[in-house]
N, C-alpha and C positions, 0 to 999 in steps of 0.2 A: 415275843415278836422280835424279828431280826431286821435291822435297817440294811438297805444296800450300801456297799462300800462307797463312800463319797469319792475315794481316789479313782475309782473305776467309773462311777456313773454320774458324778457331779453333785452339786450341793442339793440338799434336801429343801424344798420349799416349805416355809413356815407361814403361819398367819401373818398379815400384813403389819400388824402391831409389833411383831417380833423381829429379831435381827435375823439375818441369813447365815445359815450354817457355813463354816469355813471349807474351802478346798485344800485338802491336805496332801502330803506327798504320799505315794504309794507304800503301803505298809507290807511287813511280811505275811505271806499267806497265813501263817499260823495264828496271827492276830485278827484274822478276818472273823467277824461275828458269825458268819454262816459256818465257816470251818470249825470254829470253837463249839459251836452249838451241836454241829453234827457229830463231832467227836464225842461229846457228853451224851448224845443220843445213840451212841454204839456204832452206827453206820449210815451211809446214805440210803442203803436198801430199806432202812427202817422207816423212812418218810414215804407216806402214800399219798399225802393230800397237801396241797399248797394253795394259798390265797394271797392275792395282790390287792392291796387296797390304794386307791387314789387319795393322797394326802390332801388333795384340794376339797374333798367332801367336808361339809359341815358335820362336826362331832364324829370325825372318823375314829376317834379314841375309843368310843363306845363299840363300834364295829369290831375293832381290833380286839378289844378286851372280851367280846361275846363270841368270838370264833370257837368252835368245838376244840377240845384239848389237844387232839392229835394233829391238828392242822399247823403247819409252818406258815408264818406270816411275813410278807415283805410290803414295805410302804414305798410306792413308786415316787421317785424324784420328778418334779415337774420341769424337765429340761428339754422337752422335745424329742428325747431319745427313749420314750417309755417302752416302745416295742423291743427295741434292742436290749434294755434292761431285763425285761422278761425272758427273752431269749438267752441272755446270758447266765441267768439264774437257773433256768430249766436245763441248760447244757450240763449242770452238775449232778442232775438226777436221772434216774431211769425207773421204768416200771411204775410210774405215778397212776393213781386211779382216778384222781380228780384235780382239777385246777379251777379255782373260783376268781372271778374278777369283780370287785366292788367299785362302781364308778357311775357318773352320770350317763344317762343314755336317751336316745331318741329314736324314732323309727328308722332302722337301717344304720345306726351309728352307735359306737361306744366312745366315750370321752375318757381318754386315759391321760390324765395330766394335761399337758399341752398338746397332746396328739389326739386328733380325731380319726378313728378307724371306722371307715363307713363304706358303703356300697361303691362309691365313686373311686376310692383309692385303695380298695382291699387288694387288688392284684398288684399294686406297687410293692406291697409287703409281702408277696407270695413267698419269696425265699426265706424269710424269717419264720413266717407262720408254718411252713412246711417242715422246718428244722424242729418244731416242737414235738413232732410225732415220734421221735427218736427218744424221747423222755417219757412217753406215755405208754401204758400197758394197752393191751387189746380191749377194745370197748371202754377205755377211759372217757370220763366226762368232762366237758368244758362248761361251767356255769357262769352265765352272764348276768350279774345283778345291776341292773340298771333300768330306769323307767322306759317302758314302751319300746324296746329294742326290736321286738317282733310284732309290733302293733298292727301292721298291715303287710301288703304283698311285698313291698320293698324291704321291709325288715326281715321278713320270713326268708326272702331270697338271700339276703346278706348272712343269716344264720346257716342256711344250706351250703353257701359258698365257703364259709368258715369252717364247717364241718369237713368238707372236701379238701381243704387245704391242710387241715391240722391232723385228719384221721381220727378225730374224737367225736363222741356224741355230744352235741351241743344244745343247751337249753337256754332259753330268754323269756323275758316277761313280755306280755302284750299290753299291759297296762301300767299303772303307777307302781313302782317298787319302793317299798318303805313303811313307814309307820301307818297301822290302820286307823289311827286317830286322825290322820289327815288325808284318809282315802286310799292308802296304799295297801299293799300285802307283800308277802315274801316268796309268792308262788311264781314258778317259771312256767308259764302256760304253754309255751310253743317250744318243741324240741324236735331233733332228728335223732333217730335210733333210740335205744332203750337207755334211759337214764337210770342208773343203779345208785348213785351216791345220794345220801341223805342231806338235808338241808345243812349248809355250813354254819348258820348262825343259831346260836341257842335261843330258846324261848324267852329268856330274861332280856337278852339284847334286843330281840325283835320288839318286845314292849317298850323297852327303855329308849330305843331310838326314835326320835321325835321328828325325822325328816324323810323326805322322799328323793329318791336319787334321779331326779328329773334334770334334763338339759334341753336346751333349745339352740337350734342351728339356724344362723342367717345365711342364706344362700344366694341373695341378690342385693344389689344396691338401691333398689327402689325405696321410695319414702314410706310407702305403706303397701299392704297387701301381703299374700302368702309368701313366706320366706324372708320378709323384710325385717329389719330391727325393730321398727315400731311395732310389728305383730309379735315378735318375740318378747319384747318388754311387757306387752299387754297380756301375754300368756303367763309370763312370770309373776306379773302382779296379781293375776287371778289364781295362780297354783298356791297350794299349801306348802309351806316349807321353802328351805333354800333352792336356789335355782341357779343354773350356770347357761349363759348365753354365749355361744361360740360363733364368731364371725369367720366363715370359711371362704369368704370372698376377699378380693382386693379391689382397691378403687376408692371412690368417694361416694358417700351416702349424702345426698343433698335434701335437706329437711324444708319443709314448708312451715312446720311449728315445732315447738320444743319436744322433747321426749321426756316423760313423766314417770318416775320410778316411785312406787307407793308400797312395795312389798316390805313387811317389817321383818321378814326372814330375809337372809342375804341374798341379793341378786348379784352375781359375778358376770361381768361382760368381758370377754377375752378377744382381743383384736388381733393378737399376734403380730402387731406392729406394721401391718400392710394395709390398713384401712384407715380412712379419713371420715369423720363425721362432721359435716359442715352445716352451719346456720345460713349460708349463702347470704351473709351479711344483712339478714332480714329477721331472724329470730334466735333466741337463746338456743343452745344445743342441749344441754340436760338440766332437769330440775329434779333434785332429790327431796321427797316430801319429808315432812315432820314424821319421825318415827320410822322411816325407811331406812334399810341397811343395803349399801351397794359397795361394789368394788369394780373399778375399771383398770384394765391392763391392756398394755399394747395398743392404745388408741391414739389417733391424733385428732384433736378437737380444734376446729378452725372456723373462722367466718361467723362466729356467734355474735349477735347484736341484741342488747336489751338494755333497760334502765339500770338494772341491777345484775351483775354477774353475766357478762355476755357469753362466756363459754358454759360455766356451770353455776348454778345457784344450789347450795346445799343447805337444807333444813334438818337432815337427818344425820346418818353415820356413813361416812364416804372414805374409801381408800382408793387413791389414784397412784398407780405404780407403772414404771416403764412406759410412760405416755408423754405426749407432747401437746401443749396448749398453745396456740399462736394465731395472731391475727384476729383476736376477739375484742369487741368493744362493749364498754358500759357508758351509756349515754348520760346517766344522771346520777345514780347513786354509787358508783365505784365498782371496783372488782372486774376489771376488763377480762382477765382470764377466769377468775373464780370469785364468788361471793360466799363466805362461809358464815353461816349462822347457826351451825351445829357442831359436829365433830368431824375433823378432816385430817387425814394422813396424806401427805404427797411425798413420794419416795421414788428415787431413781427416775426422776422425770424432768422435763424442760418446759419452762414458761418463757416464750420470747415474743416480741412484737406485738403484745396485747396493750390495750390502752384504756384509760378511764377519763372521763370529763372531770371527775372530782378525784376521789382518792383510791389508790391501790391499783396501779396499772396492771400489775400481775395478779395479786390477791387482795381482797379487803376481808378482814377477819373480825367478826363479832362473836365468835365461838371459841372452840379450841382448835388450834392449827399446829400440826407437827410437820416441818419440812425437813427431810433427810436425804442425803445423797442426791440432790437436785441442784438444778442450774437455772437462775432466773436473770435474764439478759435482754436488754433493748426494749423493756417495758416502759411506758410512759403514762404520767398522770398530770392532768392540768391543774391539780390540786396537790396533795401530799402523799409521800409514799410511792415513788416510781415503780419499786419492785413489790413491797408489801405495805399495806396500811393496816396496822393493828389497832382497831378502833376501840374495842372494849373487851377483847377476849384475852386467851392465852396463847402466846406465840413462842414456840420451840425451833430453833433453826440449828441444824447440826450437820456437819460434814457436807455443806452446801456452798455454792459460789453465786454471789450477787455482784454482777459488774455490768456496766453499761446501761443501767436503767437511769431514768431521768424524771424529776418532779418540777413543775413550774414553781412550786412553793418550797416545802421542806421535805428533807429526807429522800434523796434520790434513790437510796437503796431500800431503807426502811424508815417508816414513820410510825412511833409507838406512842399510843394515847392511853396505853392500859398500865396496870401495875405489874403485869407479868410478861417479861421478855427475856428469853434466854437464848443466847447465841454462843455456840461452841464449835470448835474445830472448823470454822468456816472462813471463807474469803468474802469481804464486804469492802470493795474497792473500785474506783473508777466510775462510780455513779455520779450524777450531777443534779444539782438544784440551784435555787436562787440564793439559798443560804449554805447550811451545812450540808455536804454532798452525800455522806453514805448512810449514817444513822442519826435520826433526831428522835430522842425519847422525851415525851412530854412530862414523864415521871422519872426521875433518876433511877437507873438500873445498873447493874454490874456484869461485865461480860462473864460468860460461862468458861473463858479460858481457851487458849490455844487457837485463836482467831489472828487472821491478818486483816488489819484495818488500813485504808488509805494507801498512799503512796507519796514519793517525794517529800517524806517526813511529816506529812500532814494526815492525821488520822481520819479526818472526815466525820468526827463524832461530836455530839452534843449530849450532855447529860448521861453519857455512858462511861462508867468507870472501867478502866482496862486492868488487867492483872499482869503479873510478870511474865506469864506464858504467852501473852499476846505480842504480835509484831506489828510495828509501824515501819514499813520499809522506807529507805532513803532513795531508793532508785525509781526509774520512771515506770509507769504501768506496764510498758513492754517488756520489763525485766521480770515481771511477775507472771503473766499469762498472755496467751494468744488471744487477742481481743475479738477474734473472728469466731463466731459460733459455727461449729462444723461436726461432721461426723468423724469422731475419734475412736470409733468402736462402740459396740453396744447398741441398743435400740433406739437412743435419743441422741441428740447433739450436745456437745459440751464445749467448754472453754478449756483447753489444754494449758498445763503449765509449761513454761518454756525452760529450756535447759538452764540450770543454775538459779531457778525461781527460789527466793527465800521462803516459800511455802513448803519445799520439799523436805521431808524427813524430820519436821519439827511438830507434827500433830499429835494428838492423843484421842483414840477412839476405840469403841468396843466393836464397831462395825468391821466386818471381814472382808467387805468388797467396796469398791467405789460406785458411782452411778452407772458405769458401764458393765459392772460385774467383774472387774479386775480385782484380784485379791489384794488386801492390805495386810501388812505393809509390804511394799517393794524394796524399801531400803531399811536402815536402822530403826525408823519410826514411821508412823503413817504421815501422808501429806496432808496439809490444811486444804479443806475444800472438798468438791464433789469429785475431783479428778485425782487419781493416784498415778504419779509419773513412773514410768518404766524406765529402768536403766537402758543406755543405749545398747542394742543388740545388732551385730553386723547383719547386713541384708544377706538373703539367700539367693543365689542365682541359679536358675535351671539351666545347667550346662548342655542340656540336650537340645535346647530350642534352636541353636544355631541360626540367628536371624541374618537377614542379607541386607547389603547396602544397596541404595538405588543404583541401578546399572547405569554406565557411563558410555558415551560414544567414542570409538576410536578417534584419535587425534584431537579429543577435546582440549580447549585452551584452559588457561589459569582461571580459578574461580572468580566470579564477579557476581554479587547479589545473593539472593536466596536460593541457591542451587545445592546440589549434592544432597546429603541425607541427614535428617534431623536425628539428633541422638535418642529422641523418644522412640524412634523405630526400632532401636536396638535393645532398649530396656523399658519395661513398663510393669506395674504392679498386677497382682492377680486379681483383677476385676475386669468383668466383660467389657465395660466401656473402654478399656485401655488397649485391647485388641491383642497384644503380644503375650501378656501374662507369663513373664519369665522371671519375676523378681517378687519375692515376699519379704516383708519386714514388719516385726512385731511391733515397732515403736509407733506411737500415735503420731499422726501428721507427718510421717516419714515422706521424704522426697527421694528421688533417685537420680542416678548419673552413671558415668563409666570412668573407670581409670584404665587407660589403655597401656598395656605392659609390652606389647610387641606390634611392629608394623611391617609388612612385606612391602619393601621398596624396590624390588627387583625389576619391576616394570613400570614404575612411575614415581610420583611424588605425592604425599598426603599433606592437606592443609586442613586447619579448623578455624571456625568462627563462633564467638561467644556472644555476638549481637546480630544473630540471624542474616548474616551475610553482609553487613555493613563494612566490616573490615575482615580481611582473611590473614592468617599467619601460618607459615610452614610448621608442620607437626614436629619436626626434629626428630632426634634420636630418642627412643623410648625403651624402658626396661622395666623389671619388677621393682627396682629401687628408685627408679626415675620415671614414674608413670604420668602420662598426661591426663589431668582431672578435667572431665567435661560434663557439666550438668545437663539434664534432660531438656530443659525448657530453652527455647530459642538458640540452642547450640547445634552447629552444623559440622559435618566432615565432608571433604571433598577429595577425590582421587583424580590426579591428572596423569593419564597414562603416558609412557614413552611414545614418541611418534611412530605410528603405524602398528602399535601393539593391539591385539584383541584377544580375547579368551577369558577365562575365569581365573581369578586370584583365589584360590580356595582358603588360603590363610591370610587373608587381607588384614585383619586387625584381631588382636587377642586382647580381652579386656576383663576387669571385675566390675561387679556392681559397686557403686559408691553411693552411701547415703548422705553425704555432704555435711556430716557432723563435724569434720575436721577437713582442712585443705579448703583451697579457693578455685573457683571455676577457671579454667585456663592455665593454672600453674602445674608445676611437677611435684610429685610427692612420693615418698617410699612406701610401697604397698607390700614389703615383705612381711610385716606384721598385719595379718588379716584375720577375719572371722572373729569369734568371741565378741567383745565389746568394741572392736575397732570400727572404722567407717567403711571397710572394704570386705566384700564376699571372699571367703576362703576359695570358692569355685571360680574358674575362668570359663570363658566361651570364646569361640572363634568365629568370626563373621567372614562371609565371602563377598566378593564384588565381580560383577560380569562386565567386560568391556565389549560392547557390541560392534562388530566389524561394520565399517562403511566403505563404500567404494572410493578408493583414493584416486585422484588424478595423477596419471603417469608423470614423472619427473625426467626431463631431458637433461642429463648432467654433463654430457660431453657431445661437442659439435665442432670438430676441428679438422683441418687438412694440412698435410705437408705435401707440396705439389710442385713440380717444375712447369714452365710454361711449355704448353703443347703436350704435356704429359698426361698419363691417367694413373690413378691409384685404386687398387682393390681395397674396399673398406673393410674395417674390423671394428669391434667394440671400443678399441682405443680412439678410433675417429668419431663414431657416432654411437652413443649408448644412452638408453632410458631405462628407468627402474620404476616398478609398480608393485607393491606388495601384494596386490590382489590378482595379478595376471602374469601369464607366462610370455616369453619372448615372442612366440608366434601370434599372441593377442595384441600386441603392440605394433600398430600400423603408422608409419611416418608418412607425411605430406609435405612435398617439397614446393616452394612458391617463391616468387620474385627472383627467378633464375637469371644468371648472367654469366658470360664466360665459360659456359660448359654445360654439361648435362649428366644425370645419373642414367646408368645402363645396366641391365643384367649381364653378367659376365658371359652367360651362355647365349645372349642375344645381342652382341655388339651393334653399335651405331643406332639402335633403336632407344630413343629417349623414354625414360619412365618418370614419374613423379610420386609414386606410391610404392613402398616396400616395407618389409617388417623387420623387427629386430633380430628375429631368428635367421632371416636371409643375411643380415649384416654379420652376424656371429659366424654364419657358415661361409663367409667370404664369396658370397653370390652377387654382391653388388659392387660396382665400380663408379668412380666419377672421372669424366673425361674432360680435360681442358680443350677449349677451342683453339688454342695457339695463339691467341691475342696477347697483346701486351699487358692488358688490364687483368688483375687478379680476379679469380671467380669469385661470385657472391650468390648466396642463395639463403632462404630461410626454412627451417624445419619446425613442424609441430608433430606431436605423437598423440594418438588417441587409443584408449583401451576399449572402444566400442561405445562408451557412453560419455566419458569425460576426456578433455583434451589438455595437454599441457599448453603452456604459453609458447610463443613463437620465439625461436632461437636462430640468430643469425651467425652464419659459419664464421669461426675464428681461425684465420690462416696462421698456423704456426710458423710455417715457412713457405713462401712462394718464389721460387727461383725463376728469374727471368733468363731467357735463352736469346743469344744474339741472333737477329735475323740478317742475312746478307743484304747489302744495299741493291739498287738497281738504277740504271739510267733509262729514262722513258723516252728518250729521242737521241738524235744526233745533233751535234754542235757545229757551228760555222765560225771560223775566224774572219774577221773583217778583211775585206779584199785589200791586196797590195799593189801599189803602183809599180807598173813596169819600170825596171832599172832602178828601183828604190833598194839601195844597199844597206839601209839602217832602218828598217821599218820598226814601228812601236810594237810591243806585245801585249798579250791580254792574259790575265790570271786564269788559273784553272776554275776558280770559284766564279769568275764572271762568265765563263763559257758554258760550264756544266752545273753550276750551282741551282739553276732552275730546273734542270733535268734530273736531279738527284732525288731519290724516293727510298724511304726505309720505314718499315712498320714499327720499328722501335722508337719509342717516343722521344728519347734524348738522342738520337742519332743524327750525325752530320757528316758533310763530305770532308774526308780527311786528305784525300789525294786521288791520283790516277796511277794505274799500271798500263804503260804503254806497250801493247803487245804487237802492234804492227806499224810499218812505216813504208809506204809505197811511193814515196816522192823519188824521182830520179835526181840525184844530186848534180848530175852533169848537165842534163837538158832542162831541168824544171827549177831546182833550187834545193834549199836545205831547211828542215824544221830544227829550230833551236829553242833552248830554254834558259832561263836565268832566274836564280833564286833572289837576286837583289836588283834587277833591271839594269845593271851595268855590264856585267860579264855574261857573254852568251856562249852556250855550249850546243854543239851539235847533238841532235837526239839520236842520230846514227840509226842504223837498221836493227830493229828490236826482234827478239826471238820469243816465241810464245811461251816457252817454259821458264824463262827468267827475264820478264819485262822490266824495263826501266820504271822506278817509282818516283813520282814527283809530288811534292806537297800541294795542297789546294792553293796555296799562296804563289806558287811558281808561276812565271809567266812563259807563254809560248809564242812564237812568231815564225813567219815563213819569209825567208830571203831569197827572191828569184835570181836566177842567173841572168846576166845582161841580155837584153832583148826579148826575154821570154814574157809572154802574157798568156793567159788561159787558166785552166783548172789543173793544178798540180795534183800528185797523189797525196792521200790524207794519212791520217793516224787512226789506228784501232786501239781503243782504251777500255779498261775496266774501272769501275769506281771501288774506291776503299772508303769504309765508314771509320768512326772514330774509335772502333775496337781495335784497329790496327796498331800494334804496338811496336812495330819495326822502325828503321831509319829511313830517311828520305834523300834523294840525291841533292847535292850542292853543286855549286859552280866548279868545285874542284873534285868533287867525288861522285862517282856513278854508283847507285845502289839499285839492286834488282830484288824482285820478290818472286817466290815459287808459286805459280798459279795452277799447279796440278790439281789442287782441290779448291773449287770456288762454290759460291752460293751457300745454301743452307745456313749454318750458324757461323760461317766463315766472315771475314771482313771485306771479301772481294765479291763483287757482283757476278752472277753467273753468266750472263750474257754481255756481248761486246757492243760498244757504240762507237761512231766515227766522228772524226773532227776533219773537216774540209775547209779550204779557202779558195781564192782566185786571185789571179794577178791582172790587174787592169792594164790595157795597152795604153801607152803614154804617147798621145798625138800632138803635134803643134796645132793650134787653133787660131783662125782669124775671125775677129768679130767685125761685122759690117752694121753701119747705121745709116739710113737713108735721111739725107739732110732735109728733105722737105715734108716727106710722110711720116718720119719717126719710126719706120720699120726697122727691125733688127734681125741679123742672121749670123750663123757660124759656119765656117769651112773647116773641117778636120783634114790635115795633110799627112801624108806619108812621104817624108822628105819633101820634094816638090810636087807631089801628086795628090790631087784631090781625092780624099777618100769617101767623105760624106759631107753633107750640110743639113742644116735644119734652122728653122725659123725661131726666134725668141718673141716673147710678147711685144708688140708695139708700144712705144712710148710717145705720144702725139706732141707733148709739150717739148719742144726742141731745145728748151733751156736746159734740159737733163742731157748730160753728156757723160759717156764712159771715159772715167779718168784714169782707171788703173785695173789690173787683174792681179789676184793672189789666191792662194789656197787657204781661205780663211778657216774652214773647218777641217783641214788636214785629211781630206778623203781622197787625195790624189788628183783632184780636178780643180781646175782654176776657176775662181769665182769672180764676179764683176763688181766694181766699185762705181757707183754713179755719183754725180754732183750736179746740182741745179746751179747754173751760171748766174742766174738772177737772184735766187733767194738764198743761196748758200747751203740748202738742204743736202743731206748725204744718204745713201742707201746702198745695201749690198744685196746682189742676187747670188745665192747659193746655187751652184750648178752641179749636174752630174753628167755622166758620159753622153746623155742624149737630150739635155736641154735644161730648161729652167726648173729649179727645184722649189725653192721658196725665197722670200726676201725679209730683210730687216732693215729699219731705219736707224741711222746713226745720228749722233747729236749734230745739229746744224752749225755751220761756221759762216756767219753772215758776211763776213769780209771776203768778198769775191776774189780778192787778189790771191787768196790761198787756193793752190792747186794741188 
């Protein structure tokens, strides 16, 4: 017999009481047993018959020994890859005449180790099965030795399909296959094609083998009925010989009452790790009867509830491997997880969260109990032995971890009341009780060695003698192991050792794997406990995943709060729940993050937060030697794009995977050493980010004019300009409002005001602004729209507004007060008093500066002379003026008219132009005559464009006689020319004859005599102001009571 290479096909499964074969390194092909055997057999071609035997069969050794001499035999390793093993072996052969398979069977199914090949999954293995044909001769036979494989129509169809896939003639049994003593036989009753091969098993082996090759398959999660676990156990209890029950379903089987195993031949129940059997907190789950033999593998047993043994009560022989017992309760007698009163092996399993009212929260033992490569955690007992209560039996604990268990009384980990307790290569620490926390022995015992007891320098032991190989660590429990029970690989949960744990590399065991199936040792020596710590291995990053960052919006602001991208979106482990699946890490409990080695900052700025957005920090400059470390949990990245940038940054960030075994979240670290045992993947990946465009409101950046009063300017982008990254100039439309002092026009349509125009029209010089010519600078507001968004309003800023002088004008003619006939020294009037009220100028700061006298029509011989004086003392004749060079007089200059003797009437006047204060020339003085050129007037000159006149009159001077009637009080005036009466007129009567005219005088100097009245009785005084035709007005003077005053 030749065993399959462990290096290629994995460990060989042995009986549960034995250890597991090691996983070795690949060997040279020449050392392969198969190659060596065939070399001794001369050639591959010499082998015509091959047999494969499932090592899980009871007494498989008899079958192996009893095969015919020319048959090459292979024992299948139960690792779930049994069909691949067969295919790999067959690939080395050709022209085989027969292949025999010895395994458990049922209708339509062959159980090959941990693989069930059946009607439902046959086509899943079609590729492997078809490959067998290349190793078979024409008409080769495939012999299936297993119970009832072709018992009914389902099984017969299975055989026919297998024949079609392999090209072989297939034979299978329709009844029990095995010992005749227990109802079986070795005949293969159903076949396809012509079976030419003889029976593979010799007669003596057929007689010696006392088992049948039966198996039962559970196809549903029902509590009872066809295909249920309860029915399969009943069938196995009733069948002769060893039986195998395979659970081909996932989920939870909820029981109404316990499952009873009574078969004295071994009953094996394989759950494949995906099935839970629950007592629904109402019943015990399994009861193994006295004398019964059973093996449980790959099961989760929970929710059991009973007085004794909530999960399992064992009175027989029981192996529990690769299983979990959790949440079971013993109400009265102890053994929350298991009550053992027989022989019990627990290997590669976890008991957690079980509880007992009395002793043994995890297990209560009164028989023989072997616990190896297993974990007991968080089990509780109201009495003693939170993990295990060894009442009266034998307890062996090896390569196991007991931590976090609790007892209300003694022995949080183990309470021993028996003579036989052996603990070796195990961790018993961190358990609690009212007295000694970890192990309390009623009988003094000695440690088996290589254990880790207690922590913080306290062994937690009573009546247990330690050896020199035992360890009592001085550090906290957290420096020994991770107290959280979790999936660290394998089929059951474990408590992982932490980095630097004192349990690492100090153990001593013959076991070749830990609870999870990890090879021992990983270091210089095995680790203590159920968990073998792996050296750190750098994470592996799938560099083809190219994850993307959460898209950002154009013009996004600085980060605030939980925004941007979680680092967990960039790296995640290869697990369906993670989603991205781009990082793998062989280390148990590995975590991940990133080390950023490059960041594209061409179009923006990067920020990171290590507290889920509470605070943000600029990423800064990163490189391979100064990479930014960011853990996956609650760590965020944010990209703030440059204003108006949109598009995709394809090389946004480059990073390595980081397993956080060195370095600190948020710090910088050198990642130039990577891969191997470092914290950084050797691979890098690059992520991209997309900046999504948004419509930006246009920005009106320029709005200014340089303009002269009354002028116009053709506009360019230097005057009015708006920008918008989303739109072209012809899509940007301006709207003008609050206009004053002018208007916008199209150059091609002058004088027509517009309020809307485009940037394209501005750029093309098609728009102008026209000032209205007023003195006020123009003003307007502009806004620009891209069709959906508007800019803010902008008021024009006048760079330069040049005022242009406007010529003044006189809005009428002036009149000099009348002059009395024969007055040779009349007073004068200033130009301001004569023309100030007639002066007009649109310029806000304009004033009358003077006059230009262009015309003088007075006849100096017959009428008189116009004169001017700059000081009122010296008077100079105006003389006859000329239009081209008129006399210039300042506004303060006085003018008067001096008539010739005897003249009265209206003399010729003056013709003048106004001068505003922009005139910068000289003015005439008493001694100097100054003229001005009036060829150009009006417009922007200082001279008015139109002429105004100054006139006066000379009042005739006649002697006047004033008459008063002495009795009536009437008054009259005669005006005489020499001695001739010219005219007369009445004055208002004064009836009181006490009033008498006492004198005449020109009180107001208007050239007309006025009357002074005095009351002869009262002394009152009054003045009548007269004009040429009579009484004008009157004024009272202060009275003089003394009438002697005249």
